[in-house]
C-alpha positions in Angstrom: 72.4 92.5 100.8 75.9 93.1 99.9 78.8 91.9 101.3 82.6 90.6 100.9 83.8 87.3 100.8 87.5 86.5 101.5 89.0 83.0 101.6 92.8 82.1 102.2 94.4 78.6 101.9 97.5 78.5 104.0 100.3 75.9 103.5 103.4 75.3 105.7 102.5 77.6 108.6 105.2 78.2 110.7 103.1 79.8 113.6 103.3 78.2 117.4 101.8 74.8 117.2 99.0 75.8 119.4 97.3 77.6 116.8 97.2 74.5 114.6 95.8 72.2 117.4 94.5 74.0 120.4 90.8 75.2 120.4 91.4 77.7 123.1 94.1 79.2 121.6 92.6 79.3 117.9 89.5 80.7 119.5 91.4 83.5 121.5 93.5 84.7 118.4 90.0 84.9 116.2 88.1 86.5 118.7 90.9 88.9 119.7 91.6 89.9 116.1 88.1 90.3 115.3 87.7 92.7 118.3 90.9 94.6 117.1 89.3 95.1 113.7 86.0 96.6 115.4 83.8 93.7 114.0 81.2 92.3 116.7 81.8 88.8 117.9 78.3 87.4 118.8 79.4 84.0 119.4 82.0 81.0 118.5 81.9 77.3 118.6 85.2 75.3 118.4 85.5 71.4 117.5 88.8 69.5 117.9 89.3 66.2 116.0 91.0 63.3 117.2 94.5 62.5 115.7 95.2 59.5 113.8 98.3 57.5 114.0 99.8 59.7 116.8 99.2 62.7 114.8 97.6 65.9 116.3 93.9 66.5 115.4 93.0 69.7 113.5 90.5 72.3 114.8 87.3 73.7 113.1 85.6 76.8 114.3 83.7 79.6 113.7 83.2 83.1 115.2 79.7 84.6 114.3 79.6 88.1 113.9 77.0 90.7 113.7 78.3 91.4 110.4 78.3 87.8 109.4 81.2 85.1 110.3 84.9 84.0 110.5 85.8 80.3 109.9 88.8 78.4 110.2 89.7 74.9 109.5 93.4 73.5 110.4 95.5 70.3 109.6 98.4 70.2 112.2 99.5 67.1 110.4 100.0 69.1 107.4 100.6 72.6 108.8 97.8 73.9 106.4 95.0 76.2 107.5 92.0 77.5 105.6 90.4 80.8 106.3 87.1 82.3 105.2 85.8 85.7 106.3 82.4 87.1 105.3 81.1 90.5 106.1 77.7 92.1 105.1 77.9 95.7 104.1 74.0 96.4 104.6 74.4 99.4 107.1 78.1 100.1 106.3 80.9 99.2 104.3 82.9 96.8 106.4 85.3 95.7 103.6 88.3 97.4 105.0 87.7 95.7 108.4 87.4 92.0 106.7 90.6 92.9 104.5 92.6 94.0 108.0 91.3 90.7 109.7 92.6 88.7 106.9 95.8 90.0 106.9 96.3 89.9 110.8 95.2 86.2 110.4 97.7 85.4 107.8 100.5 87.2 109.8 99.8 85.0 112.8 99.8 81.8 111.0 103.2 82.8 108.9 102.4 80.4 105.9 105.1 79.4 103.3 102.3 80.0 100.4 99.1 81.5 100.5 96.0 81.5 97.8 93.9 84.1 98.5 90.3 84.7 96.5 88.0 87.8 97.1 84.3 87.6 96.1 81.8 90.5 96.1 78.4 89.3 96.9 75.0 90.3 96.7 73.4 93.5 95.2 71.9 96.2 97.3 69.8 97.5 94.3 67.9 94.0 94.2 64.5 94.1 96.0 64.5 90.1 96.5 63.5 87.0 94.3 61.8 87.8 91.1 
């Protein structure tokens, strides 16, 4: 196994409010952008949390890919989002597709500040547990 794991913490998102609190809008965005990057959507699941004290509730969701997953968590009361993209590179290198998907999501959310991390995972030369 070998893959690329990208994360981004977004602060002060200036996107349409629906991309922070509407599970259907977020699902459409994530699935469309994933398709646009030529990654294979297998299924998706979304949960909307109740708001507190008159605040809108956030959304947590995942898009399961043949190549692995995309996950998103929103905090509309703060205007913050976390993104998580992991792609396996077993039968081909999907790293550029993952990078493009992250860039497209960052563009959609228009955050004032972004903290990104990039982690290479696994080792194709490893036969398994020793």
